mmJSON file of the N, C-alpha and C atoms, coordinates in Angstrom:
{"data_MODEL":{"atom_site":{
"group_PDB":["ATOM","ATOM","ATOM","ATOM","ATOM","ATOM","ATOM","ATOM","ATOM","ATOM","ATOM","ATOM","ATOM","ATOM","ATOM","ATOM","ATOM","ATOM","ATOM","ATOM","ATOM","ATOM","ATOM","ATOM","ATOM","ATOM","ATOM","ATOM","ATOM","ATOM","ATOM","ATOM","ATOM","ATOM","ATOM","ATOM","ATOM","ATOM","ATOM","ATOM","ATOM","ATOM","ATOM","ATOM","ATOM","ATOM","ATOM","ATOM","ATOM","ATOM","ATOM","ATOM","ATOM","ATOM","ATOM","ATOM","ATOM","ATOM","ATOM","ATOM","ATOM","ATOM","ATOM","ATOM","ATOM","ATOM","ATOM","ATOM","ATOM","ATOM","ATOM","ATOM","ATOM","ATOM","ATOM","ATOM","ATOM","ATOM","ATOM","ATOM","ATOM","ATOM","ATOM","ATOM","ATOM","ATOM","ATOM","ATOM","ATOM","ATOM","ATOM","ATOM","ATOM","ATOM","ATOM","ATOM","ATOM","ATOM","ATOM","ATOM","ATOM","ATOM","ATOM","ATOM","ATOM","ATOM","ATOM","ATOM","ATOM","ATOM","ATOM","ATOM","ATOM","ATOM","ATOM","ATOM","ATOM","ATOM","ATOM","ATOM"],
"id":[1,2,3,4,5,6,7,8,9,10,11,12,13,14,15,16,17,18,19,20,21,22,23,24,25,26,27,28,29,30,31,32,33,34,35,36,37,38,39,40,41,42,43,44,45,46,47,48,49,50,51,52,53,54,55,56,57,58,59,60,61,62,63,64,65,66,67,68,69,70,71,72,73,74,75,76,77,78,79,80,81,82,83,84,85,86,87,88,89,90,91,92,93,94,95,96,97,98,99,100,101,102,103,104,105,106,107,108,109,110,111,112,113,114,115,116,117,118,119,120],
"type_symbol":["N","C","C","N","C","C","N","C","C","N","C","C","N","C","C","N","C","C","N","C","C","N","C","C","N","C","C","N","C","C","N","C","C","N","C","C","N","C","C","N","C","C","N","C","C","N","C","C","N","C","C","N","C","C","N","C","C","N","C","C","N","C","C","N","C","C","N","C","C","N","C","C","N","C","C","N","C","C","N","C","C","N","C","C","N","C","C","N","C","C","N","C","C","N","C","C","N","C","C","N","C","C","N","C","C","N","C","C","N","C","C","N","C","C","N","C","C","N","C","C"],
"label_atom_id":["N","CA","C","N","CA","C","N","CA","C","N","CA","C","N","CA","C","N","CA","C","N","CA","C","N","CA","C","N","CA","C","N","CA","C","N","CA","C","N","CA","C","N","CA","C","N","CA","C","N","CA","C","N","CA","C","N","CA","C","N","CA","C","N","CA","C","N","CA","C","N","CA","C","N","CA","C","N","CA","C","N","CA","C","N","CA","C","N","CA","C","N","CA","C","N","CA","C","N","CA","C","N","CA","C","N","CA","C","N","CA","C","N","CA","C","N","CA","C","N","CA","C","N","CA","C","N","CA","C","N","CA","C","N","CA","C","N","CA","C"],
"label_alt_id":[null,null,null,null,null,null,null,null,null,null,null,null,null,null,null,null,null,null,null,null,null,null,null,null,null,null,null,null,null,null,null,null,null,null,null,null,null,null,null,null,null,null,null,null,null,null,null,null,null,null,null,null,null,null,null,null,null,null,null,null,null,null,null,null,null,null,null,null,null,null,null,null,null,null,null,null,null,null,null,null,null,null,null,null,null,null,null,null,null,null,null,null,null,null,null,null,null,null,null,null,null,null,null,null,null,null,null,null,null,null,null,null,null,null,null,null,null,null,null,null],
"label_comp_id":["UNK","UNK","UNK","UNK","UNK","UNK","UNK","UNK","UNK","UNK","UNK","UNK","UNK","UNK","UNK","UNK","UNK","UNK","UNK","UNK","UNK","UNK","UNK","UNK","UNK","UNK","UNK","UNK","UNK","UNK","UNK","UNK","UNK","UNK","UNK","UNK","UNK","UNK","UNK","UNK","UNK","UNK","UNK","UNK","UNK","UNK","UNK","UNK","UNK","UNK","UNK","UNK","UNK","UNK","UNK","UNK","UNK","UNK","UNK","UNK","UNK","UNK","UNK","UNK","UNK","UNK","UNK","UNK","UNK","UNK","UNK","UNK","UNK","UNK","UNK","UNK","UNK","UNK","UNK","UNK","UNK","UNK","UNK","UNK","UNK","UNK","UNK","UNK","UNK","UNK","UNK","UNK","UNK","UNK","UNK","UNK","UNK","UNK","UNK","UNK","UNK","UNK","UNK","UNK","UNK","UNK","UNK","UNK","UNK","UNK","UNK","UNK","UNK","UNK","UNK","UNK","UNK","UNK","UNK","UNK"],
"label_asym_id":["A","A","A","A","A","A","A","A","A","A","A","A","A","A","A","A","A","A","A","A","A","A","A","A","A","A","A","A","A","A","A","A","A","A","A","A","A","A","A","A","A","A","A","A","A","A","A","A","A","A","A","A","A","A","A","A","A","A","A","A","A","A","A","A","A","A","A","A","A","A","A","A","A","A","A","A","A","A","A","A","A","A","A","A","A","A","A","A","A","A","A","A","A","A","A","A","A","A","A","A","A","A","A","A","A","A","A","A","A","A","A","A","A","A","A","A","A","A","A","A"],
"label_entity_id":["1","1","1","1","1","1","1","1","1","1","1","1","1","1","1","1","1","1","1","1","1","1","1","1","1","1","1","1","1","1","1","1","1","1","1","1","1","1","1","1","1","1","1","1","1","1","1","1","1","1","1","1","1","1","1","1","1","1","1","1","1","1","1","1","1","1","1","1","1","1","1","1","1","1","1","1","1","1","1","1","1","1","1","1","1","1","1","1","1","1","1","1","1","1","1","1","1","1","1","1","1","1","1","1","1","1","1","1","1","1","1","1","1","1","1","1","1","1","1","1"],
"label_seq_id":[1,1,1,2,2,2,3,3,3,4,4,4,5,5,5,6,6,6,7,7,7,8,8,8,9,9,9,10,10,10,11,11,11,12,12,12,13,13,13,14,14,14,15,15,15,16,16,16,17,17,17,18,18,18,19,19,19,20,20,20,21,21,21,22,22,22,23,23,23,24,24,24,25,25,25,26,26,26,27,27,27,28,28,28,29,29,29,30,30,30,31,31,31,32,32,32,33,33,33,34,34,34,35,35,35,36,36,36,37,37,37,38,38,38,39,39,39,40,40,40],
"pdbx_PDB_ins_code":[null,null,null,null,null,null,null,null,null,null,null,null,null,null,null,null,null,null,null,null,null,null,null,null,null,null,null,null,null,null,null,null,null,null,null,null,null,null,null,null,null,null,null,null,null,null,null,null,null,null,null,null,null,null,null,null,null,null,null,null,null,null,null,null,null,null,null,null,null,null,null,null,null,null,null,null,null,null,null,null,null,null,null,null,null,null,null,null,null,null,null,null,null,null,null,null,null,null,null,null,null,null,null,null,null,null,null,null,null,null,null,null,null,null,null,null,null,null,null,null],
"Cartn_x":[-44.035,-44.049,-43.133,-43.101,-42.246,-40.761,-40.425,-39.03,-38.516,-39.322,-38.906,-38.753,-39.611,-39.537,-38.427,-37.893,-36.825,-35.464,-35.354,-34.067,-33.873,-32.65,-32.379,-32.474,-32.7,-32.934,-31.714,-30.495,-29.323,-28.327,-28.354,-27.366,-28.052,-27.236,-27.805,-28.162,-27.525,-27.835,-27.815,-28.441,-28.474,-27.101,-26.263,-24.927,-24.118,-24.171,-23.437,-24.02,-25.324,-25.963,-25.454,-25.398,-24.911,-23.441,-22.64,-21.223,-21.079,-21.869,-21.809,-22.206,-23.225,-23.655,-22.559,-21.925,-20.849,-19.658,-19.321,-18.222,-18.543,-19.776,-20.169,-20.062,-20.522,-20.43,-18.98,-18.113,-16.701,-16.066,-16.401,-15.865,-16.365,-17.605,-18.126,-17.415,-17.18,-16.47,-15.059,-14.365,-13.013,-13.032,-14.002,-14.089,-14.313,-15.266,-15.539,-14.388,-13.684,-12.517,-11.435,-11.134,-10.128,-10.587,-11.857,-12.42,-12.262,-12.579,-12.466,-11.001,-10.123,-8.712,-8.141,-8.561,-8.043,-8.463,-9.685,-10.204,-10.098,-9.45,-9.326,-8.054],
"Cartn_y":[2.192,2.571,3.76,4.731,5.903,5.55,4.533,4.109,3.607,2.838,2.265,3.349,4.37,5.408,6.422,6.446,7.39,6.911,5.631,5.095,5.296,5.588,5.675,4.301,4.238,2.945,2.027,2.564,1.728,1.667,2.623,2.695,2.668,2.557,2.476,3.841,4.903,6.241,7.245,8.381,9.418,10.021,10.063,10.644,9.857,8.547,7.747,7.899,8.099,8.327,9.637,10.691,11.982,11.905,11.194,11.043,10.31,9.27,8.52,9.403,10.224,11.121,12.133,12.687,13.65,12.994,11.777,11.063,10.839,10.455,10.246,11.555,12.66,13.948,14.347,14.139,14.48,13.623,12.333,11.464,11.886,12.308,12.777,14.046,14.964,16.196,15.869,14.998,14.622,13.916,13.036,12.324,13.293,14.216,15.147,16.123,16.478,17.339,16.64,15.404,14.652,14.379,14.113,13.852,15.077,16.256,17.466,17.833,17.574,17.842,16.928,15.682,14.703,15.066,15.528,15.802,17.261,18.085,19.49,19.72],
"Cartn_z":[26.202,24.8,24.541,25.454,25.235,25.341,26.148,26.24,24.898,24.202,22.928,21.864,21.874,20.845,21.126,22.34,22.669,22.207,21.847,21.422,19.933,19.493,18.061,17.415,16.098,15.462,15.376,15.32,15.069,16.217,17.112,18.186,19.536,20.588,21.933,22.502,21.985,22.492,21.347,21.579,20.539,20.314,21.361,21.207,20.178,20.239,19.259,17.862,17.775,16.477,15.87,16.665,16.165,15.775,16.542,16.204,14.878,14.671,13.412,12.235,12.403,11.322,11.0,12.02,11.785,11.088,11.456,10.804,9.328,9.025,7.625,6.846,7.427,6.742,6.497,7.481,7.319,6.224,6.196,5.148,3.772,3.661,2.376,1.915,2.837,2.486,2.006,2.712,2.296,0.939,0.732,-0.531,-1.694,-1.547,-2.638,-2.848,-1.788,-1.92,-2.74,-2.393,-3.143,-4.573,-4.752,-6.078,-6.98,-6.455,-7.272,-7.527,-6.551,-6.792,-7.85,-7.856,-8.825,-10.246,-10.429,-11.779,-12.18,-11.39,-11.787,-12.601],
"occupancy":[1.0,1.0,1.0,1.0,1.0,1.0,1.0,1.0,1.0,1.0,1.0,1.0,1.0,1.0,1.0,1.0,1.0,1.0,1.0,1.0,1.0,1.0,1.0,1.0,1.0,1.0,1.0,1.0,1.0,1.0,1.0,1.0,1.0,1.0,1.0,1.0,1.0,1.0,1.0,1.0,1.0,1.0,1.0,1.0,1.0,1.0,1.0,1.0,1.0,1.0,1.0,1.0,1.0,1.0,1.0,1.0,1.0,1.0,1.0,1.0,1.0,1.0,1.0,1.0,1.0,1.0,1.0,1.0,1.0,1.0,1.0,1.0,1.0,1.0,1.0,1.0,1.0,1.0,1.0,1.0,1.0,1.0,1.0,1.0,1.0,1.0,1.0,1.0,1.0,1.0,1.0,1.0,1.0,1.0,1.0,1.0,1.0,1.0,1.0,1.0,1.0,1.0,1.0,1.0,1.0,1.0,1.0,1.0,1.0,1.0,1.0,1.0,1.0,1.0,1.0,1.0,1.0,1.0,1.0,1.0],
"B_iso_or_equiv":[0.0,0.0,0.0,0.0,0.0,0.0,0.0,0.0,0.0,0.0,0.0,0.0,0.0,0.0,0.0,0.0,0.0,0.0,0.0,0.0,0.0,0.0,0.0,0.0,0.0,0.0,0.0,0.0,0.0,0.0,0.0,0.0,0.0,0.0,0.0,0.0,0.0,0.0,0.0,0.0,0.0,0.0,0.0,0.0,0.0,0.0,0.0,0.0,0.0,0.0,0.0,0.0,0.0,0.0,0.0,0.0,0.0,0.0,0.0,0.0,0.0,0.0,0.0,0.0,0.0,0.0,0.0,0.0,0.0,0.0,0.0,0.0,0.0,0.0,0.0,0.0,0.0,0.0,0.0,0.0,0.0,0.0,0.0,0.0,0.0,0.0,0.0,0.0,0.0,0.0,0.0,0.0,0.0,0.0,0.0,0.0,0.0,0.0,0.0,0.0,0.0,0.0,0.0,0.0,0.0,0.0,0.0,0.0,0.0,0.0,0.0,0.0,0.0,0.0,0.0,0.0,0.0,0.0,0.0,0.0],
"pdbx_formal_charge":[null,null,null,null,null,null,null,null,null,null,null,null,null,null,null,null,null,null,null,null,null,null,null,null,null,null,null,null,null,null,null,null,null,null,null,null,null,null,null,null,null,null,null,null,null,null,null,null,null,null,null,null,null,null,null,null,null,null,null,null,null,null,null,null,null,null,null,null,null,null,null,null,null,null,null,null,null,null,null,null,null,null,null,null,null,null,null,null,null,null,null,null,null,null,null,null,null,null,null,null,null,null,null,null,null,null,null,null,null,null,null,null,null,null,null,null,null,null,null,null],
"auth_seq_id":[1,1,1,2,2,2,3,3,3,4,4,4,5,5,5,6,6,6,7,7,7,8,8,8,9,9,9,10,10,10,11,11,11,12,12,12,13,13,13,14,14,14,15,15,15,16,16,16,17,17,17,18,18,18,19,19,19,20,20,20,21,21,21,22,22,22,23,23,23,24,24,24,25,25,25,26,26,26,27,27,27,28,28,28,29,29,29,30,30,30,31,31,31,32,32,32,33,33,33,34,34,34,35,35,35,36,36,36,37,37,37,38,38,38,39,39,39,40,40,40],
"auth_comp_id":["UNK","UNK","UNK","UNK","UNK","UNK","UNK","UNK","UNK","UNK","UNK","UNK","UNK","UNK","UNK","UNK","UNK","UNK","UNK","UNK","UNK","UNK","UNK","UNK","UNK","UNK","UNK","UNK","UNK","UNK","UNK","UNK","UNK","UNK","UNK","UNK","UNK","UNK","UNK","UNK","UNK","UNK","UNK","UNK","UNK","UNK","UNK","UNK","UNK","UNK","UNK","UNK","UNK","UNK","UNK","UNK","UNK","UNK","UNK","UNK","UNK","UNK","UNK","UNK","UNK","UNK","UNK","UNK","UNK","UNK","UNK","UNK","UNK","UNK","UNK","UNK","UNK","UNK","UNK","UNK","UNK","UNK","UNK","UNK","UNK","UNK","UNK","UNK","UNK","UNK","UNK","UNK","UNK","UNK","UNK","UNK","UNK","UNK","UNK","UNK","UNK","UNK","UNK","UNK","UNK","UNK","UNK","UNK","UNK","UNK","UNK","UNK","UNK","UNK","UNK","UNK","UNK","UNK","UNK","UNK"],
"auth_asym_id":["A","A","A","A","A","A","A","A","A","A","A","A","A","A","A","A","A","A","A","A","A","A","A","A","A","A","A","A","A","A","A","A","A","A","A","A","A","A","A","A","A","A","A","A","A","A","A","A","A","A","A","A","A","A","A","A","A","A","A","A","A","A","A","A","A","A","A","A","A","A","A","A","A","A","A","A","A","A","A","A","A","A","A","A","A","A","A","A","A","A","A","A","A","A","A","A","A","A","A","A","A","A","A","A","A","A","A","A","A","A","A","A","A","A","A","A","A","A","A","A"],
"auth_atom_id":["N","CA","C","N","CA","C","N","CA","C","N","CA","C","N","CA","C","N","CA","C","N","CA","C","N","CA","C","N","CA","C","N","CA","C","N","CA","C","N","CA","C","N","CA","C","N","CA","C","N","CA","C","N","CA","C","N","CA","C","N","CA","C","N","CA","C","N","CA","C","N","CA","C","N","CA","C","N","CA","C","N","CA","C","N","CA","C","N","CA","C","N","CA","C","N","CA","C","N","CA","C","N","CA","C","N","CA","C","N","CA","C","N","CA","C","N","CA","C","N","CA","C","N","CA","C","N","CA","C","N","CA","C","N","CA","C","N","CA","C"],
"pdbx_PDB_model_num":[1,1,1,1,1,1,1,1,1,1,1,1,1,1,1,1,1,1,1,1,1,1,1,1,1,1,1,1,1,1,1,1,1,1,1,1,1,1,1,1,1,1,1,1,1,1,1,1,1,1,1,1,1,1,1,1,1,1,1,1,1,1,1,1,1,1,1,1,1,1,1,1,1,1,1,1,1,1,1,1,1,1,1,1,1,1,1,1,1,1,1,1,1,1,1,1,1,1,1,1,1,1,1,1,1,1,1,1,1,1,1,1,1,1,1,1,1,1,1,1]
}}}
């Protein structure tokens, strides 16, 4: 039971989960930066 709960829900390891989260955050920052530059 503990083996199943130690795995992240979408990826095979926690390292890949953290990398995916960081990539999403970086893309959001870039998107909002470009969005504010376009409408300023």
